[in-house]
Every structure is written in structure tokens, then in C-alpha cells.
C-alpha positions as a printed Julia matrix, in Angstrom:
383×3 Matrix{Float64}:
   0.0     0.0     0.0
   2.86    2.36    0.77
   4.33    1.55   -2.63
   1.02    2.41   -4.35
   0.93    5.79   -2.59
   4.64    6.44   -3.24
   4.22    5.7    -6.95
   1.17    7.99   -7.09
   3.2    10.83   -5.58
   5.99   10.21   -8.11
   3.45   10.56  -10.92
   2.0    13.77   -9.37
  -1.39   12.07   -8.83
  -4.08   13.78   -6.77
  -6.31   10.72   -6.33
  -5.96    6.93   -6.17
  -8.92    4.68   -6.96
  -8.91    1.0    -5.91
 -11.82   -0.56   -7.8
 -12.78   -4.26   -7.78
 -13.89   -5.42  -11.23
 -15.17   -8.85  -12.31
 -11.9   -10.77  -12.07
  -9.33   -8.19  -11.0
  -8.57   -5.18   -8.81
  -8.17   -2.09  -10.95
  -5.92    0.73   -9.7
  -6.17    4.15  -11.31
  -4.37    7.44  -10.61
  -5.81   10.85  -11.42
  -2.97   12.9   -12.89
  -3.59   16.48  -14.08
  -7.33   15.85  -13.87
  -7.44   12.69  -16.02
  -7.53    9.07  -14.84
  -4.78    6.63  -15.85
  -4.82    2.89  -15.18
  -1.6     1.5   -13.7
  -0.19   -2.01  -14.12
  -0.91   -4.41  -11.25
   0.55   -7.81  -10.32
  -1.25  -10.85  -11.73
  -2.17  -12.1    -8.26
  -3.61   -8.76   -7.11
  -7.14  -10.25   -7.04
  -6.04  -12.68   -4.3
  -4.53   -9.75   -2.39
  -7.6    -7.55   -2.79
  -9.02   -8.25    0.68
  -5.67   -7.63    2.34
  -5.01   -4.4     0.42
  -8.45   -2.93    1.17
  -8.25   -4.02    4.82
  -4.81   -2.39    5.11
  -6.2     0.91    3.84
  -9.07    0.75    6.35
  -6.68   -0.01    9.22
  -4.46    2.93    8.22
  -7.53    5.21    8.1
  -8.87    3.87   11.44
 -12.09    2.56    9.82
 -14.15   -0.47   10.78
 -12.65   -3.33    8.76
 -15.68   -5.56    9.48
 -18.17   -3.09    7.99
 -18.38   -3.69    4.23
 -22.01   -2.77    3.58
 -21.93    0.97    4.36
 -19.78    3.84    3.06
 -17.08    5.07    5.45
 -14.78    8.11    5.56
 -11.43    8.51    7.25
  -7.98   10.09    7.08
  -4.41    8.8     6.96
  -1.37   10.8     8.07
   1.83    9.55    6.46
   5.47   10.44    6.14
   6.94    9.04    2.94
  10.44    9.98    1.78
  10.56   12.77    4.4
   7.37   14.28    3.01
   4.23   14.77    5.1
   1.11   13.52    3.34
  -2.54   13.69    4.39
  -4.78   11.16    2.66
  -8.57   11.43    2.68
 -10.16    7.99    2.37
 -13.7     7.17    1.19
 -15.07    3.63    0.85
 -18.09    2.71   -1.28
 -19.76   -0.73   -1.27
 -20.27   -2.02   -4.83
 -21.62   -5.28   -6.26
 -18.05   -6.43   -6.98
 -16.73   -5.49   -3.53
 -15.61   -2.36   -1.74
 -14.24    0.47   -3.88
 -11.85    2.84   -2.1
 -10.84    6.35   -3.18
  -7.84    8.13   -1.69
  -7.38   11.91   -2.1
  -3.72   12.87   -1.63
  -3.38   16.19    0.17
   0.24   17.27    0.27
   1.53   20.11    2.43
   0.86   22.97    0.03
   1.9    26.59    0.22
  -1.18   28.74   -0.32
  -0.01   32.0    -1.91
  -1.89   34.29   -4.29
   0.97   34.19   -6.78
   0.43   30.45   -7.28
  -3.17   30.98   -8.43
  -1.9    32.6   -11.63
  -4.29   35.57  -11.83
  -3.74   38.06  -14.62
  -2.69   41.52  -13.32
  -6.23   42.89  -13.82
  -7.8    39.98  -11.93
  -5.17   40.13   -9.19
  -6.1    43.79   -8.61
  -9.78   42.81   -8.28
  -8.94   40.03   -5.81
  -6.8    42.38   -3.71
  -9.72   44.81   -3.54
 -12.11   42.05   -2.44
  -9.74   40.82    0.29
  -9.4    44.38    1.59
 -13.19   44.65    2.18
 -14.18   44.71    5.87
 -17.38   42.73    5.26
 -19.49   41.02    2.62
 -19.68   37.61    0.96
 -17.32   36.28   -1.71
 -18.63   33.1    -3.35
 -16.52   30.69   -5.4
 -18.51   28.57   -7.84
 -17.7    25.54   -9.97
 -18.11   21.76  -10.12
 -16.41   19.28   -7.79
 -12.67   19.11   -8.41
 -12.31   22.58   -9.94
  -9.98   23.92   -7.23
 -12.48   25.92   -5.17
 -11.06   24.77   -1.82
  -7.51   25.69   -2.86
  -8.69   29.17   -3.84
 -10.51   29.66   -0.53
  -7.53   28.42    1.51
  -5.31   30.83   -0.4
  -7.63   33.75    0.41
  -7.63   32.78    4.11
  -3.83   32.46    4.13
  -3.53   35.94    2.61
  -5.78   37.36    5.35
  -4.28   35.32    8.2
  -2.64   37.6    10.75
  -2.34   37.99   14.51
  -4.97   40.76   14.38
  -7.72   38.71   12.68
  -9.75   35.82   14.05
 -10.54   33.41   11.22
 -12.97   30.52   11.75
 -14.01   27.92    9.19
 -16.62   25.18    9.06
 -15.94   22.53    6.43
 -16.98   19.1     5.23
 -14.34   17.79    5.69
 -11.3    19.86    6.74
  -8.92   19.22    3.84
  -5.89   21.24    4.97
  -4.95   22.51    8.4
  -4.03   26.19    8.4
  -1.89   27.44   11.29
  -3.62   30.13   13.32
  -7.07   29.36   11.88
  -9.87   27.74   13.92
 -11.27   24.95   11.71
 -14.45   22.95   12.42
 -15.53   19.75   10.65
 -19.29   19.24   10.26
 -20.78   16.15   11.9
 -24.41   15.68   10.78
 -24.81   12.62   13.02
 -24.62   14.88   16.09
 -26.48   17.75   14.36
 -23.32   19.82   13.8
 -24.39   21.1    10.39
 -23.17   24.16    8.48
 -26.1    26.2     9.79
 -25.76   25.05   13.43
 -21.99   25.51   13.43
 -22.26   28.92   11.78
 -24.56   30.2    14.52
 -21.99   29.23   17.16
 -19.13   30.71   15.14
 -20.83   34.1    14.99
 -21.11   34.14   18.79
 -17.32   33.66   18.97
 -16.33   37.13   17.67
 -14.75   36.19   14.29
 -13.48   38.68   11.72
 -13.42   36.26    8.78
 -15.66   33.2     8.31
 -15.3    30.45    5.72
 -18.24   28.09    5.05
 -17.37   24.96    3.08
 -20.54   25.12    1.0
 -23.88   26.92    1.0
 -26.29   24.02    0.49
 -29.62   25.3     1.82
 -31.62   28.43    2.58
 -30.86   28.36    6.32
 -27.08   28.43    5.77
 -27.45   31.12    3.1
 -29.54   33.36    5.37
 -27.09   33.07    8.26
 -24.2    33.86    5.9
 -26.05   36.96    4.66
 -26.75   38.03    8.25
 -23.08   37.55    9.12
 -21.96   39.75    6.24
 -24.46   42.48    7.15
 -23.19   42.51   10.77
 -19.6    43.24    9.77
 -18.04   39.87    8.89
 -16.12   38.91    5.76
 -17.58   35.58    4.59
 -16.18   33.13    2.03
 -18.04   30.12    0.7
 -18.74   27.95   -2.37
 -21.76   27.27   -4.54
 -22.3    24.57   -7.16
 -23.21   26.55  -10.29
 -21.83   26.53  -13.82
 -20.78   30.17  -13.97
 -20.5    33.28  -11.83
 -23.7    35.01  -13.03
 -25.57   31.77  -12.32
 -24.57   32.1    -8.67
 -26.83   35.15   -8.35
 -29.92   33.34   -9.66
 -29.0    30.24   -7.62
 -29.18   32.2    -4.34
 -32.47   33.82   -5.34
 -33.95   30.44   -6.34
 -32.76   29.06   -3.0
 -35.05   31.59   -1.31
 -32.75   34.48   -0.39
 -34.42   37.83   -1.02
 -32.85   39.61   -4.03
 -32.26   42.83   -2.07
 -30.27   40.82    0.51
 -28.17   39.24   -2.24
 -27.52   42.69   -3.7
 -26.45   44.25   -0.4
 -24.42   41.38    1.05
 -22.56   39.66   -1.82
 -19.42   41.39   -3.09
 -18.45   39.02   -5.92
 -18.96   35.63   -7.55
 -15.79   33.89   -8.73
 -16.23   30.92  -11.1
 -13.29   28.68  -11.96
 -12.18   25.56  -13.82
  -8.89   23.66  -14.04
  -7.11   23.02  -17.34
  -3.91   21.08  -17.96
  -0.73   23.14  -18.37
   1.55   22.53  -21.34
   4.91   21.04  -20.47
   7.38   23.94  -20.94
  10.15   21.5   -21.86
   8.5    19.89  -24.88
   5.56   22.03  -26.06
   5.44   22.41  -29.84
   4.1    25.14  -32.16
   0.73   24.31  -33.73
  -1.52   25.96  -36.28
  -5.23   26.58  -35.96
  -7.7    27.63  -38.62
  -8.77   31.23  -37.98
 -12.26   30.36  -39.18
 -12.62   27.56  -36.61
 -11.21   29.72  -33.82
 -13.67   32.51  -34.57
 -16.53   30.0   -34.69
 -15.59   28.86  -31.18
 -15.55   32.39  -29.78
 -11.82   33.1   -30.03
 -11.33   36.35  -31.95
  -8.28   38.2   -30.61
  -4.57   37.68  -31.3
  -5.17   35.19  -34.1
  -1.96   36.0   -35.96
   0.5    34.83  -33.32
   2.18   31.49  -32.64
   0.17   28.93  -30.68
   1.51   25.95  -28.75
   0.22   22.44  -28.26
   1.19   19.25  -26.45
   3.99   17.16  -27.88
   2.34   13.78  -28.72
   5.36   11.85  -27.43
   6.0    14.11  -24.46
   9.3    14.03  -22.61
  10.79   12.71  -19.38
   9.77   15.83  -17.41
   6.06   15.35  -18.18
   6.17   11.54  -18.18
   5.4    11.43  -21.92
   2.02   13.18  -21.58
   2.84   16.61  -23.03
   1.28   18.29  -19.98
   2.73   19.16  -16.6
   0.41   20.28  -13.81
  -2.8    22.28  -14.0
  -3.76   25.94  -13.92
  -7.05   27.64  -13.11
  -9.12   29.84  -15.39
 -11.52   32.28  -13.78
 -14.4    34.65  -14.31
 -15.27   37.32  -11.75
 -18.69   38.96  -11.51
 -18.44   41.98   -9.21
 -21.65   43.34   -7.71
 -21.15   46.98   -8.58
 -23.88   49.52   -7.67
 -25.45   49.1   -11.12
 -25.4    45.29  -10.76
 -26.92   45.59   -7.28
 -29.85   47.56   -8.7
 -30.47   44.9   -11.35
 -30.23   42.04   -8.83
 -32.63   43.77   -6.43
 -35.14   44.23   -9.28
 -35.04   40.47  -10.06
 -33.48   40.99  -13.5
 -32.88   37.96  -15.72
 -29.49   36.3   -16.15
 -29.2    37.75  -19.67
 -29.72   41.29  -18.37
 -27.15   40.73  -15.64
 -24.67   39.34  -18.18
 -25.17   42.3   -20.55
 -24.4    44.77  -17.78
 -21.42   42.73  -16.55
 -19.98   42.68  -20.09
 -20.43   46.43  -20.37
 -18.38   46.73  -17.15
 -15.5    44.59  -18.5
 -16.58   41.07  -17.53
 -14.62   38.18  -19.11
 -16.15   34.71  -19.4
 -14.27   31.52  -18.5
 -13.62   30.85  -22.19
 -12.31   34.38  -22.8
 -10.01   34.16  -19.77
  -8.84   30.74  -20.93
  -8.04   32.25  -24.33
  -5.63   34.65  -22.58
  -3.82   31.59  -21.18
  -3.73   30.06  -24.69
  -2.22   33.26  -26.09
   0.38   33.18  -23.3
   1.35   29.61  -24.31
   0.3    28.07  -21.0
  -2.43   25.73  -22.27
  -4.22   24.65  -25.45
  -7.44   25.55  -27.23
  -8.62   21.96  -26.73
  -8.19   22.16  -22.97
 -10.16   25.43  -22.75
 -12.89   23.95  -24.96
 -13.02   20.84  -22.76
 -13.92   22.67  -19.55
 -15.91   25.69  -20.79
 -19.15   26.13  -22.68
 -19.99   28.62  -25.41
 -21.06   32.06  -24.25
 -24.71   32.55  -25.15
 -26.44   35.89  -24.85
 -30.0    35.97  -26.17
């Protein structure tokens, strides 16, 4: 088991999946967002029970319970590196499937998020606000938690009390009070948030706004002088506004409490050692919404890759963003229950860039490819 984890770290994997299939145990690593199957010994099926039991012992789970899902954590030191592993077991018809999320000891700095200068200036302005809500939106696995941890690290100082409530706590931040939700004892986001607000915090981070009760308490916290960070599951930043209203939050409260919606996705970064120049048809680029800087050199992944990128052509991932700021004009529209199209028109007039347009800037800079941006973004429709 240690060898499986060590090999995953060598390949820069973020997740390990141990999945029983009909006559074998399949092991897959998620590297740069994509799953890759790894070779296994021929007798791995006979070792399946031992391997899965070993993981459950390491994570302090009940090895006798195979009918219900379980969650746990493993703290390891491999090759003088501290590793936190989040473990989740799922009972399947072929046997227990186990997923391991590898959480290394990261440094959360704003420079690592790769914002363009214009976006970095907007983020600095948001972090300087004394109160309000900043919501990060996107699907699971799009880097929302990393972004939130980075914001908290930037604000972390001896003069601020920062409290979080998460499900689960993925990284431990020094100097930050972190709470893990426990629904079985009724420690939910809403219940925990009420207690947090009685503890005199300056900054509050909520793992996710899932229901109206949590949303209303977050709004109340922002209106009483707290800076609140949280996440929402929506496809884009403008959609976050309508999501809160549909959840039951009054539009005038959304307008007065929320400072910004930040949507993000992760795309694979080109390997700087072996990227190669490529040509794209201008007609096809324009048809896909890419219209600026068409005359310059573009780069793509080397099909054979190199040793540095383990023959994939890509090395690591970077985030692409869109930021919808609730300016006074946007607040008026939100309070009047304007449609998403009206909100998007005004945002564009104020300089809003969509995920695809921001991704295009990264393509022009030679950091990623058109195909990667197309893979994680949708076309921008404005009726």
C-alpha cells in the first residue's frame, strides 16, 4: 500500500482509486485531472481483501463493515514528506471500492493561483473589504477549496480571528480555527455557523452553502460586519446570483451582502520542456468564440511528451476564472429580479470576461491549449 501511494506521488497524482472489477482489482491514478490505469501484479485479485483491509486499518475505519460507506484520514510520512490522505469507501456489487485523495503540504499563496494583473487587482480589492460575501462557484474538483484556503492564508494575521466550518477539513491552516461538520450529532453548516458568529470572528469560511438556512445566516453575518467566504455549485459566476435567489434568499439581501462571484475551472498546463508550435484555422477559432490575437504562434502538447512530463505533453494544472463583481449598477439589477441575460449584458459592459475568454488569454500566453479550454468551458450565449 505504501508503494502504491509512493508511486502515485511520483506521478503527481491527486487521487488513487482502488476498484474491484469482475476478475481483477483495478488501480487508477488521477494525474492532471485525467484518470490513468496503472499495471498491477497478476495475483492482485487474491490480495484484494488484504489491500483494502490495510487501507481501512491505516484510516482507522471499521474493517468488518463492508455494507456501508465510510470516511477517514491517513497521516503519512513518505520519503521525508508529510502527506494527508482522505479515504472514502463505497460498497459495490463487486466489492468495496476505495478512493484516496492525496493532500500534500501545500503553500497557499496568491501568486500560485496565476491571476492576470487585472484579476489580481480585483482580488486584492475584495480581500481588503471589511465585510461582505465572496462566493466561489464551480463543479467538484475545480480547485475551489484551494482558492478559498489561499484567500484565508492571505488574510491570516495575529490581528484577525478566522474561523471555518468545512466538510471535511482538507488542509490545516496554522492560526485558523477549523471545524468539521458532523451531521450525526447535528453539527451542520447552519448550526456551526450560529456558534461561530457568537465567537467574535473577523473572517468566516463556510465549506458550501447548500440550503436556505445556511445562506440566510451567511447573509446576516456579512451584514453585521463579517467577511464571509463560501462555495456554490453553479456553472458560472452570473448563475450564482440566480441560484441564491432560487434558493429563497431575497434579491435585495443578495444585492447588499454579496461582493463578488468567482467561477473557476482547471485546465492542464503545457509542459514547458517539450511544447510544440501548432496551427489553428482562424475560421474555426472565430466559430468557437476566439477572436483576438489570431496572428501569433500557438503551442500544443507534444504527442510523445518528454521525461519531465512523463510522456504526456502536460505538466500540472492551472485555473481559469471569471469574476462577476456586484457593482452599484449590478446591485440595482439584482434587487429588481433581472434575468441572467440582463445581468450578463451589464457585466460585459463593465468589463466582464467569461471563462472561455479568460482561458483564451492563457492560450495566447502559451500556458495551455485551445482543446483544454474547450473541454472545460461552454460557449457564451447571450440571447
